N, C-alpha and C positions, 0 to 999 in steps of 0.2 A: 627168233632172237630173245633170250631171256631178259625181262625187264624187272630190275630190282625196285624196292619200294622205299622211297625216303619218306619217313615219318618226321623228321625234322631237317632244316636246311643243311646242317652240319654233315649229313650223310654223304653228300656230293664231294666233300673234302677227304673223305675216306676211301670211295670207290666210285667209279663212273657208274651212274644208274643204267647205263646201256651195256655195261662191260659184259662180253660174252663168257659164258661158263662153258669150258672146254672138257671134252671127255678124253683123258688121257690113257685110260685102260678100263676094260669091262670084262664081264664074264664070271666075275667072282660071286661067293654066296653071301658074304656079309663083311664089308671092310671096316677096318679100325686102326687106331694108334698110328696115324702118320707122323713121321719125323724126317727132317731133311739133314742129310750128313754135309757139314759145312766145307769140308775139305775136298771130298770126292764127288760132291755135287750129284747126289741121287737121293730118291724119297723111298724111305722103308715103310711098309706098312703090313698089317696083319689081315688075315682072313679067318675069323674065329670058326664058324661052322665047318670050313675046309680044313682047319688046322694046319695052316701052311702060312709062312712069312715070306713076302715077296719085295722086291725092289723095282723102281721104275727110274730110268733115266732117258735121255733122248734117243737111244737105241732101241727102246721098248721096256717090257716087263718081263721078269724071269723069277723063279722060285729060288730061295736062298736057304729055306729050313721046311722040312716036313719029316715027322710032325713038329708042330711048333708050340705043343702044350696048350693049345687054344689060348694063345697070347692074346691081350688086349692092348692096353696102353703101353707105348714105348717112349723113351727119351734117352739122351745121352747125359754122361755127367761130363765134367769140364775136360777129361782126358779123352774123350770120345769113346768110353766104354759104353755099352748098350745096357739100360735099365729096361727091365721087361716085367709087366704084370701077367702072370700066368693063371689062367682060370683052372686048368687041369690040376696043378699042383698046389692051388691056394697059396701061392708064394711070390714074393718080389724077389727078383733075382738080378744079378750083374754078370754080363757076359763081357769078359776082358778081351782086350785086342789079341792077346796071346792064346785065346781060346779057353781060358779057364772060366769056370762057372761057379759063381758064389751065391748063396742064398742069403739075401739081406734081411728077409722076414718072412716067417711062415706060422708062427704061433703068437698067442697073446694069452697070458694068464694060463698057460699050458693047453690051451685049446687051439685048433687049426683056425687061421683066418678063414673068412667066408671065401673071397676071391678077388685079390686085389685087381682094381679097374683101371685107374688112371693115375698118372705119377708126374711130379715135377721136381726140380732141383733148385735150391736156394744157393745164392752165390758162395756161402760158406761151406757148401758141400753136404749140407742136411737134405735129406730125401722126404718128400711128403706124398702120401698117397691115400686113395679112398678105397673103402672095402666093402661094397654091396655083395649081394649073394647070387648074382646072375650067373656066374661060373658053376654054380651048383644046380643050375636048370639044364633040361635038355637043350640040345642045339648048340647053344653058346658056351657050354662047359660039358661037365660030367655030373649027370644027376646023382646026387647022394645027400644024405642029411646034413644040416647044419650042427656045428658045435657051439658056436657063439650064439647068444640070444639077441644080438643087436648088430647094427652095420655102423661102423665108425670111420674116422679119419684119423691117420697116424703119421708119425715121422720116424725116420731112422737117423740118429746122430751122424755127424760127418765121418766120426771116427769108427762107426759101426756100433752094435749093441742092439738090445731088444727093442721092439717097436714101442713107442709111447703114444697112448690114446691122447687126442687133443681136444676132443669135443665131448660134451655130454652123451652118454651111450644111446639115448633114445631120441636124440635131436633130429636124425636124418632117418628116413625110411629106406632110401636107396641113394646114398651119396654117389655121385658119378664124377663128372669133370671137375677139375681144379686148377687154379692158376694164380701166380703171384701178379701184383701190380708192378709197374716199371720200377718203383723204388724199393719194392719188396717189404712194404710196410703194411701191405694187406693181402690176404688170401681169400680168393673167391672159390666157393664150392657149391655146386649145384645138386639138387635132388630131382631125380627123375619122376617119382611119384608124386612129390609134393608140388612140381612144376614151378620151382623157383630157384633163385641163387640167394645164397647167404654170404656175407663178407665178415671177416674177422680181421681185427687189428693184430699185427704180428709183434709180439713182445720182444725187448731186447735179447731175451734168452732163447728166442725161436719158438716158444710156446705162443698159443692164441688167447687173445682177450675175448670179452664177451662177443658173440656174433649178432648180427641182425640181419633183417631181410633186406637184400639189395634190390631185387627184382622178383616179381611174382606173376602169375597168370601166364606163364609160358606154355599155353595149350590152346588147341583149336578144335572146334566141333566138326570142322570140314576139311582140315589138312592133316596128314599124318606127320608126326614129329613130336619130340619130347627133349627136355633138356639132357644132353648127353656130353660130348667133348666141349672144351671151352678154352680160349686162349685170350690174353691181354695183348693189345697194341701198344706201340711206342708211346701213344699219347694217353694211355690209361682207358681206353675204351675196352669193353668186354665184348667178345664174339663168341656166342653160344648157339649149339645146334639146337633147332626148334622147329615147329610147325612149318612146312613149306621150305625149309633150308636153314639159314643162319640169321639169327636176331642179333642186333648189335645195340650196346647199351653205352651211355656216356658214362664217365667216372661218377656221376651224380645219380646214376640209377635210372635215367630217362632213356626211353627206348627212341634210338636215332633212326633205325631203318632195318631192313631185311633184304637178305640176299636170297634170290629164287633160284632153287635148284631142282633138276628134273626127278631126282629120287630123294628119298629119306637120308639125311646126312647124320653120321654117327660121330665123326669127329673131324678136326681140321688143324692144319700146321702152315706155317708160312715157310717158304723156301725160295730157291732160285739163286742165281748170282748175287742179286742185290736184295734179296728177302722181301721182294715185292709180288711174290706169286703165293696166293693162298689155295693150298691143296685140300681138297673136301672129300673124305673117305665116306662115300656113300653105300646104299644097299649093295648093288651089284657092280658098281663103277667107282673109279677115282676121277674126279673132276680138278680143274685149276680155274682160278679167276685172277686177273691182275689187280692190285690194289694200289692206292696213293699213299699208303701207310704201311710200315712194316712192324714186325712183332717187338714186344718187350725183349729185350737183349738177354737171353738166357746164358748161363756159363758156357755150354757147349759151343754157342754161336761165335765166341771169341776165339776158337781152336784154330782157325785159318791164321790169325795174327800170331799165335804161339808158333805155329808150323814155320811161318816166314822168319821169326825170330831165331829159330833153330838153324835155318840156312844162312843167316847173316843179316844183321839190321842195316837198314838204309841210313841210319843216323837222324831220320827225321823226327821231331818232337811231337808230330802229329801223324799217327799211322792209321790206315785203313779209313781215311776220310772221304766220305762222299757228300760234297757240299749241296745244299739246297735241295734235299731229297725228300723232305717231308713238310707237310704245311699243317700248322696248328689250328685249333678251333677259331682263333682270333685272326687267321690269315697270314700268320707270320711264317715266312720260308726259313726252315732250319736244316742243318746238316743231319743226315741220317745218323741214327745211334749206332754203336758199335766200333767207333773210332777210339783210339788210345792216346793218352797224353803222358809224356815223360815227366812225372812229379818232380824230378831233380832239376828240371829246367823251367819250372813254372813259378810265377808269382801271381797273386791274387790283389787286384785294387778294389777298394770299396770307396766310391767317390761321391762327394756332395751329399752324402746321406745325414743330413743336419736338419735340426728343428725348422729353421726358417724355409727350408726348401720343401720338405714333404709332410709336414705336421700341420694338423688344424692349430690355427692361432699363430702360425708363422707368417713371415712377411710375404711370402708368395702363395699364401693359401688361396687367394682369390683366383690364381690361374688355373685351379683344378687339379694341381699337383698332388694334394693329399688324396683325393679321390681315385686318381689313376694308380698311386702308389699301393692303395689298398686292394684295387681291382687285380693288380699284377701279384699281390703278396710279395713286393720287392723286398721289403725289410726281413720277413721271415726267411725268404729264399736265399737272400745274400747271407744272413746270418747262419743258416745251415750249410752253405758252401763254405763260409769261412771256417767254421768249426771242422768240417771235413778237411780242409786244407791244412789247418794246424795239425790234424792227426797224421797227415802224410807229409809233414815237413816242408809244406809250401809256405813261403813267407807272405803274410797277410799286411797289405799297405793302405793305410787309410789316408785319402787325399781329401783335406778339407779347404774350402774356400773361406779365407779369414781376411778382414780388413781391420784397420784401427778406426777409431770413433771419428766421423767426419769423412772417412774413405780418401784420406791423403795418399797421394801417389797413384791413385786409380785414374787413368786418362778417360775422359768423357767422349770417346770417340765413337761410341756406338750407343744405341738405346739400351742395350742389355746392361751397360755399365751405368747409364744414367739411372735406369730404374733401381739398380742395387743402391746406388747413393741416396736417392729420393725415398727409398723404404727403410734407410738405416739398417739395412739387413747384414747378418753375418759378421757383426761386430765382436772382436775378440772379447771373451769373457762373458759375452751374453748368453742368455738361454738359447737364442736363436742360432748361434754359432756352434753350440754344443751338438754332439752325435746323437742320433735318435736312440731311444732305449732299445737295447738289444744289439747294437752295432758299435759299443764302444770299444777303443782300443784295449787289446788284452796284453799281459806280459810277453814280451817277444815281438809283438806287432812293431811296425814301423809307421810314423805319422809323417806326412808331407803337406806342407801348406802352399796354397796357391792364391793367386788374385787374377786369374784368367780362366777361360773355359777349359782349355787343355791342361790335362795333368802334367805335361811336360814343360811348359812355357814357364822359364824362370824359377824352376823348382829343383830339388835334389833327387827327383824320382830316378833319373838315370843312374846317378851315383849309387843308389841302394841296389838297383838291378844288376849293375856291374859288380858291385861288392859281393852280391849273393850269387853271381854266376847264372843269371836268369834271362832267357830269350824268349820265353813264352809268357805273354801278359793276359790274364784273364780279367775282364774289365766289368765291372757291375756299378750300380749306383743310379743316381738321379740325372734328369735332362737327357734321354736318349738322344734327342735329336741335336743336342747342344754338347755338353760335356762329354758324353760317351762317344758320340760320333767325332769330336774333335781329337779325342784322346786315341781313338782307334786308327784314325787317319795318320795322324803324326807318328804313331808307333809303327805302323807299316812303312812309312817313308824311312824311318830309322832302321829299318831291317828286322824288327821285332815280329814274331808270330802272334797275331791279336785273337783273341777268343772272347765272344760277346754272349754269355748266358742271358738271353733277352728277357726271361721271366724273373730276373734279379735286377731289371732296369726298369725305369718309368720316366714319364715326362708329364705333360699337361693333360693328355688325353690319349685315348687308343689309336685314333686316326694318325696323330703326329708320329706316334711311336712305330706303328706299323710301317709308316712310309719311310722312315728312317732305317728301319731294320731291313725291308725288303729292297731298298734301292741303294742308298749310300753304304751301308756297312756291309752288304754282300760282296762288295768289291775289295775290302780291305781287311775283313776279319772271318773268322769262323763263327757263324750265328748258330747257337744250340740253346740248350736249356740246363738248369742246374743238375737235374737228375742224371743226364748224360755226361756232364762235366765230372760229377763224383764218380760214376761207374769207370769213366776214362782214366781217372787218376789210380784206381785200384791196380 
């Protein structure tokens, strides 16, 4: 049985360290480019030296194209057209569902590309690809002289056009695997010869900012393997082919663990009905291993949902939902990414994000709430979600706990309210009652005041929701185990669909937050994160 190597404790949250690596097919020359078809449930992969493309499903493996132009990296666009990196033609092509073949990129500045190697598609349809010169070598391509004097990374605009060089011409020796982060705000590109991964900020116009080394030293004197294919999972971890199998890095560039595979691995891709099977294209075989985490949701992975819409919607505002299917580094159980939200039925609550509650110097600072809020980046995440909601026409509702001086009308029936009065907290007009910087109400937002934990009790919240025709309530803010939990419970009782992006919530400490999220909230809400909610609203 294969034993995987955990370098850090978080690796066990991504894959069982004793998970078997199953051989699903063998007898090939060198496999590459695996990609899973989300609608028809099969794995497509290439065999470069054999110049053949194959597919695998539960019935076995069969050829689907010969010759295959020594194809390497494969992916789908959002319409499930196949994007192919061809070594023999030095081209990036699109094979449409109706059989048409389109050349997307073949030349740069009047000269042939080297040999497009790996490819990924951004949500806006822009295609990014690497261009080393392996396809001009024997065996893996067709031996011939190079025309370009460098190896670059390019993009093809969503509407088509000439490829645009994105990096310095001489930054990479052999750029190979590349992938986006879950939010598509970073692009990772590795270099087989330099044994490293670089990361680039993705600018608003789709170009790349200055790159930096994300991970280096991906080499071993005793085990075969170099950086090659690479994918990002739903939590932002980077899985890259390396010596002995697959090396896994955290979003901070820390080596988390290694998957041990019997053969040298050239590329990898998640697939299966629940996107929890990691397929490994190795030298002479294709392997599969079950993981606890799934992939960054790429545009083509949502195609199943579009096909279902074409056949008739169920009317549910939350589609393709698989609850409690992932576990974050903090141990929080979250719904699997890939679900959809009907923006026309959603409203966003930002609750108790006030100075007294989560800021240093506030009345409740000694509880630890400012520290946990920083750990969660709850203010930044909530602000990012609020901005995304406004762009999609989703009402933003600020719920503020406000009392008059002396807390008149607040019954002292619980320690919570006694503490509020004793601390002289959240008094109207005071700094403590004001919203935290970055989460102020914007024109068009709604403000609801309360003097209880639940956002519903004694407020006009439901009036706003009824007036705007909303029945899906996304809840963010402070006091996960109190205000958030109370609001989610009552909303569920009232018949609303409740969604809690846990990384936009905080309380006194991580232990209380995780306990609330993993137990109480699982039964009344969809627990998720901000990135997945933003994607689900698209």
